[in-house]
C-alpha positions, 0 to 999 in steps of 0.5 A: 457508498462514499461520496468522495474518495481522495488520495494524496501524497503526504509529507506533512508530519500531521498527515504522516501521523494519519498514514502511520495510524492507519497502517498501525491499525491494519498491520500491527493491531489487525495482523499482528505484524511487528511494529518495527518491521511495519515501520521499516524504510520510512525515510526513503518512502513516498507516502500516500493517504486515502480519505473518504469524505475527508476521513482517513481511510487508507494508506500506502507508499512506494520506494526505490530499491536496488531492484526497482520501484516497490509498492508497499503497505497498502492498508484500508481500515475495516469500515472502508473496505469494499468501497474502492479505496484500495483501487484508488490507492493503487492508481494514485501510487502508480501515477506518482512513479517516475516516468522511467520506472521500468521495474515495478513490483510488490509483495501481495498478501494472498487476499489482495492478489486480485486487486493488483492483477486488475492493474497488470501485476502478475505473480512471480516465484513461490509463495512466501511468508512474511510476518506470519502472513502468506504473500506472493511477489508480483511484478507489473507487466 
């Protein structure tokens, strides 16, 4: 098990490169997501990098949309899965949202639903497919 999992919001270009590299490996290479779709909406997003003992391990982001606050692009590299990195990422992103964030939502891949349910998210609406991957919209209650 790792001795230290850390998550920080990043804006520095070198740190953003690490975020994008994690997401590229997980989504583009691992799940065949089109690169242009995976990198959409970067400028208006708040980015997070998770490290395990100082090594890049995961990434995520949130952004304000017309509907509310959307959590997106939660990615953990294969070698760091099962260590709690995803949970630490979700906690950090939720803690970073503005205090008045009243509508918080995300689109969860089917295998990640249980993770988000631990943080009070509930499935809403029908299952849908994005980039060939099954999802449910989830809203924080």
